[in-house]
C-alpha positions in Angstrom: -31.9 -21.6 4.7 -29.0 -19.1 4.2 -25.5 -20.2 5.2 -24.0 -17.7 7.8 -20.8 -19.6 8.8 -17.6 -17.6 8.8 -15.5 -17.6 5.6 -12.0 -16.2 5.5 -10.4 -15.2 2.2 -6.8 -14.1 1.9 -6.4 -11.3 -0.7 -3.1 -11.2 -2.7 -0.8 -8.6 -1.1 -3.6 -7.5 1.2 -5.8 -8.4 4.1 -7.8 -11.4 5.2 -11.5 -10.8 4.5 -13.7 -12.4 7.1 -17.4 -12.7 6.2 -20.3 -14.3 8.0 -21.0 -15.3 11.6 -17.8 -14.8 13.6 -16.5 -13.6 16.9 -13.3 -11.7 17.1 -11.3 -11.8 20.4 -8.1 -10.5 21.9 -5.5 -13.0 23.2 -6.9 -12.3 26.7 -10.4 -13.4 25.6 -12.0 -10.0 25.3 -14.5 -9.6 22.5 -13.6 -7.1 19.8 -16.7 -5.4 18.4 -16.3 -5.7 14.6 -19.4 -3.6 14.1 -20.3 -5.6 10.9 -20.5 -9.0 9.4 -17.6 -8.4 7.0 -14.2 -7.2 8.1 -10.7 -6.9 6.7 -8.0 -8.1 9.0 -4.4 -6.8 8.7 -1.7 -9.2 7.5 1.1 -6.8 7.1 1.4 -5.8 10.7 1.6 -2.1 10.0 -2.1 -1.0 10.3 -2.9 1.8 12.8 -6.3 0.1 13.3 -5.1 -3.4 14.2 -6.4 -6.0 14.0 -8.3 -4.3 11.2 -6.7 -3.4 7.9 -6.3 0.4 7.1 -4.7 0.0 3.6 -1.2 0.5 4.9 -0.1 -2.7 3.1 -0.2 -0.8 -0.2 2.2 1.9 1.1 4.7 -0.5 2.6 4.8 -2.9 -0.3 3.5 -5.9 1.6 3.4 -9.1 -0.5 1.7 -12.3 0.3 0.0 -14.9 -1.9 -3.5 -16.3 -1.6 -2.7 -20.0 -1.4 -1.1 -22.2 1.2 2.7 -21.7 1.6 4.6 -25.0 1.8 
């Protein structure tokens, strides 16, 4: 049996990649149609396609690691 649970991977200086079976919602509870089973979510806050990443993090020099910050 194939595992379809959601997996979220932070990419260094880039987006959060979400793969698998997930539901994306607005703070008001409305479903956002992701249109696919893998999406890149913006971490820099500058994407014109929020909540999705559009690559703007590269232009603005966004930096973030891949591990837990303490």
